[in-house]
N, C-alpha and C positions, 0 to 999 in steps of 0.2 A: 504494500500500500504506500502510495506517495505521501510524503509529509509536506504540508503547506508551510511555507516560510513567510506567510503574510504578504502575498504578492501585491495587494492593493497598496499597502504601506510602502513596499519596496519601490513600486513604480511611482507613487506619489513623491517619494523622496528624491527621485531623479529629476534633474532640471530638464525641462522639455524645450526643444527648439526645432524649427524647420530649417534644415541645413541648406545654405546657398553657397555654391562654389564661387570663388573669386571670378570677377568678370573682366579681368584685364585682357586687352587685345593681344592676339597672337595669330601668326600666319599658319594656316593648315590645321590639322587635327592632331591631338595628342593621344598617346597610348593610355589605356585605362589604368588607373589605380584600382586595386581590387574592390575596396569599399571605403566609405567615409570613416576616418579615424574617430574612435570614441563615440560611435553612434549605433543604435539598434532600431529596427522597426518592430514594434511590439503591438500585438492585438490580444485583448482579454476577451474571455467568453462573454457574450451578451453585448459587446460593443459593436457599433455599426462599421467603424473603420479603424485602421491601425493608427498608432501614434509614433512619433519619432522621439526617442529618449536619448539624452546626452549622458555619457558615463563619466564617472570621476576619473581624474588623471591616474594612470597606472592600472586601471581595470581592463583586463583583456576582453576584446570584443567577442571573439569566438567562445571563450570560456563562459562569459556572462550569458551569451545566447543559449548555450547548452543548459546552464543552470536554470534559466527562466523557462525553457521548454519542459523541464522536469516538473514544473509546478502545475497543479491541477487546474488552475483557472486561466492558464495561458494558452490561447489558441495557436499562436505562432510567435516566434522571436527570431529575427534574422539580421545579419549585418545589412547596412544600407549600401548595397552594391551599386557600383557605378557603371553606367553604359557609355559607349562611345559611338559617334556617328559612323555609319558603315560605308565609307567612301575611301578610295585611294585618290589622296588628292589627284423665207425659203425661196429663190433658187439658190443652190449651193454653188459657190465658186472657190477655186483653189486659192488659199491665202496669198497675199502679195508681200509677205514679210521678206525683207531683202537678204537676211543672213548676216547682217552687220549692224552696228549702231549708228551708221550714217556719217561717221567721221571720214573726211576725204582720203586720208592715208589708208585706212582699213578698206574703204570702198574700192580704192584703186587696186589694192593687193588682193582683194577677195570680191570680185564682182559676182553677181548671180543672185540666187534666192535661197530660201530655207531648205529647198530640196537638195542642195549641194552639201549641206552640213548635217541635216537631220535625217540621216539614213534610217534611224530607228522608227520614224513615223511612216515610211514609204510602204507601198505594197510589196509583198515578198515574191510575187510573180506577176507577170504581165497580164493585162486584160484586153479583150478586143477593143481596138480604138483608143487604148489608153495613151494619154499624153504625158504621164509622169514616168520618171525613171523608177526602177525597181531596186530592191536591196534584199539579199538573202536573209538578213537579220531584221527586216522590217516587220511591223505589226499591223500594217494596213489601217492606219488612223484615218486616212482620207475617206475610205468607204464608210467608216463609222460616222465621220462628220456628215456625210451625205444621208445616212440613215436617220440620224438625230434631227437634221434639218427637215427631213420629210415628215416627221411626226410633230414638228413645232417645238422641239426642245434642243435647239442648236447648242453645241458645246456643253451639254449636260446642264443646261439652264434649269435653275430651281433646286439643284443639289448642293449641299454644303459639305465641304471637305476640310477637316481639321488637320493642320500640318504641325505636328509636335516635333520641334527641332531646335536649331540655334536661333530661332527668330526669323523674320522675313523683312526685307526692305520694302515695306508696304506703304510707308508714308514718309514725308519729310518732317524733320523735327530738330529744333535747336534747344538742347537742355539748358544752356546757359553759357556765359563767357568762359573761354578756355576749356570747354568740354566737347568741342567738336560739333559737327553738323551731320545729321542723318538725311539721306536723300532717297526718295522713292525710286525704285528701279524704273528706268525709262520705258520698260515694256510691260508694266502693270498699270492698271487704271484704279483710281480710288474706289469706285463702285464695286470692285471685285471682292472686297474684304468685309467681313463681319467682325464683331467685337472679339478680341482675343485677350490674352493675358501673359505676362512675363512672370513665371514662377521662379526664375533665378534671381531677379532683382525685386520681385514682389511689387510690381506696378502694372498699370494697364497699357503699357506701350512695349510690346514684344518685338523690338527691333533687332536686327542681325549685325553682329560684328565678326562673323566668321565667313559667311558666303554659302555654307552648306545648305542651310535652311532655305535661302533665297533660290538656290539652284533647284532644289527638290520642288519647291512651290512653283517654279517656272515650268518644269516638266509637266506638273499636274495641270496648271492653268494659266500659263503666260498668255498675254493678250495676243489675239490673232487678227490678221488682215488689217493691220494698222500702219503698214509701211515702216515698221521699226523692228529690228532684231529678228527673233525667231518666233516659233509658235508653241503653244501648249496644247495638251490633249483636251481636257475639259475646260475650254477657254471661256465659257460663260457660267461655270459653276462659281459659287461663293467660296472663298478661302478664309479659313479661321486660323490666324497665326497664334500658336501657343508655344512660348519659349520654355523649354525644359532642359536644354543643353547650353552650356556656357560658351564663351568665346573660343575655347579650345576644343569644343565639340564633346564635352563631358557632362553627364547629368546623373544624379543619384535616384535610386528606386522610389524614395518617398516623394520626391518632386515629380517624377514621371507619373506616378499614380494620381497625384493631384491634377496633373495636366489632362489625363484621360478622363477623369471625372468632370473636369471643366467642359471638355468637348461634349460629353454626354449631356450635361445639364443645359448646354447652349445650342442644341439642335443639330449637331453634326450627324450626317448619315454615313460618312466614311472617315476613318482616322488613319493617317499615315505615320508609321513609326520606322524611320530610316536610321536605326541605331541598334546596338546589341550590347548586352551584358556579357560577361565572360562565360566560357563553356561550362555548362552544368550548374551555374549559379542559381540558387533558389531565391525568387523574388515574389513571395506570397502576396504582398500588398499590391504589386502590379497585376498579378493574376486575378486577384479579387476585383480590381477595377475592370479588367478585361471581361470577367464574367458579367459584370453589370452592363457593360456595353453589349455583350451578346444577348442578354435578356431583353434589351431594348431594340434588338435588330440592327445594330450599328455594325457595319463592315469594318474590321480592323485589318490592315495590311502591314506586314513587317518584313524587313530584310532578314535573310537567313544568316548573314555574317560573311566576312571576307577572310580567306585563308591568310594567316600572318597576323591579323588582329585577333581572330578567334581560331579555335581548333575544331569546333563542331558547330552544327546548327544550334544557335543560342537564343535565349530569351531576348525580346518578347515573341520571337517567331514560334517558339514552342508553347506559347500560351493558349488558353482555351478559345477555340473557334477563330484563331488568327490565321489569315492566309499568308503562308511563308513563301517568299519570293527569292529565287536565285537569279544570277546574272548571265546573260548571253552576249555574244559579240556581233559586230557588223557582218561577219561572214556566216552567221547562223550557227555558231558553235557555242559550247559552254565556255564561259570565262574561266581562266585558270585560277582565279581567286574564289570562285563560287563553291561553297561548301555543300556536301551531300548528306542526305539523311531522309528519314521517312517524313519529316515535317516540311520538306520541299513540296509545295503544291503546284507551282508553275514557275516558268522562267519568263523574264522580260529583259529588254535591252539594258545592259550595264556597261557595255563597251569594253575596251581593253584587249589584252592578249588572250587568244584562245588556248584551250588545253592541247597538249601534244596529240598529233594525229588528225587534227582538224584540216579539212581540205582547203580552207581559206586562211590566209594570214592577215586579213583585214583586221585592224586593231584600233580604229579611231575611237575616241571617247564619246561621252554624251555631251553634246553642246547645249548650253542654255545661258541666258544672260544672268550674271550675278555680280556681286561686288568683290573687290579685292580685299582679302582678309585683313582686318584691322583698319580699313579705310572705307567707312560707310557712305562715302560720297563719290567713289570711283568705281565704274562699272565696265565690264567687258564680257567677252565670250571665251572663257578659258578652255584650254585643251588638256586639263589634268583631272577631270572628274570621271572616275571609273569606279564601279563597284555595285554591290547589291543595294546600297542606298538609292542609287539611280534607278535600279530595276524596280524596287518597291514603289517609287513614285509613279512609274508607268501603270502599275496594277491598281493603284488608288484612283488614278484618272480613269482607267478602264472600268473599274467598279462603278464609279459615278456615271459613266456613259451607259453601262448596262441598266442601271436604275432609271435613267432618263429615257432610254429607248423604248421602255414599255414591254420588253420581251419577257419580263417576269410578270405573268398574268395574275389577276386577282390582287388581293392586298394581304400577302403573307406577313406575319408579325414575328418578332422575336427571333429565335435561333433558326426557325424554318426559313425566314427571309434570307438570312446570311447563307444558309446551306444552298438555297436556290441560286443565289448570285454566284457563289463559289462554283457551283456545278456548271453554270453557264460559261464561266471562264475556263474551267478545266475541260469541259466536253468539246469546246471549240478550239482548244490549243492544238498545235501541230507538233508531232514528235520530231526530235532532232536525231533520233536513232541511237540514243545513249541510254544507259540504265535508268530506271525510274527514280532511284534515290538521288541521281544527279539532276534530273530534269522535271521530276514530278509528272504532270500530264503533258508537259512540253511548253513550247513558246506561245504566248498568248497571240491570238488573232482577233483584233478588235473589229474588223469588218464582219467576221463570222459571228462574234459574240453579240453584236448589236443587230444582226440581220433578222427581219421578221420571220417567224416560223413557229415550230412547235415549242411549247414551254419545256424547260429543262426538267428532267426527272431525277430523283435521288436514287442512288444505288441501293 
């Protein structure tokens, strides 16, 4: 029989705080520290949500977690693990986005349009009378845009997608003298965004100092057909910026769980999580929030992780009802960074180098407009964004487009709704001829996923 050591008194004696990682500017992404020092995420029986407790100096995090778990009234106690962003640094007309930001030097060196850079959105095979180029790694976004325009929901109009990340360059803002100036990305429009929150700085202005979150948000919903930059998938969806990762691309489990609950409470239909905890780490508070999202029928999409940063498919991709996404390349191959496991549901473009044996050596990145890390007023189209972070963003946009397309018939609720949307994406994916643990159901095909036809059935 377990002996109680007065857990209520013990927890009450601990100083509580919500941990916020320092928000100093830094270029690129940092490797994860395993967990926040001197902190635990603890939930007692009968409580609705976990609390973050601060331990006294010299108290071991893992030892204290084990001791608390031995108490009868503790539902769970776990270190406050840290996640890192998963990147290596109607009638319808084809968008006129030029593929650059309009500067004379860039325009001269890179003439053309979005189709020359965004191989990931192109048809993967030719169609009769088709005027667009094709790409073996494309997901046929153009056909999906046509399908949604035909039903009066162009660009996933009416769907809200929460982007939990390093923030988004969604507005211009001057916090004060000597504190710099934030500028909205030139390829976003103000009306694209709904209320968000910064859980790192604990304020209502979730702006980006890294670039990762803005890049992810751009793939999901960058403005289209405006003569600027590139194009996004769900270009008329509403984006909800929720900052849970700091300027180095790191965020702790307690903060991420709060961000998920914010998205749930504020009307998100899709939540994008382009980051990962370490291999095998237990994040019960995050999983609890994910179950709440599943109960509400909210589609959650997560990167499976990148080899080198992680060693196995990692949370939150392993969480309940989460769609786990691996990365594919321009040549229609598996990216050499993409992890394998039973939690891989589908692949989507992540760019980069293919695995050995791929018949194509094409290895371009995912191009999108974003800011220069640490400079919130300087934007460009960098060539170093590769990974499952980028792949997850494609599937979040795809899920929003499936929702808007009306191919999910009736009004399914809760987990059934998620399962039907997942099934639509997996049933229409195309195999790359590699084992299922590497590709799941294959590379998503947005044209097929949004095409009118039979409703998806569950296995």
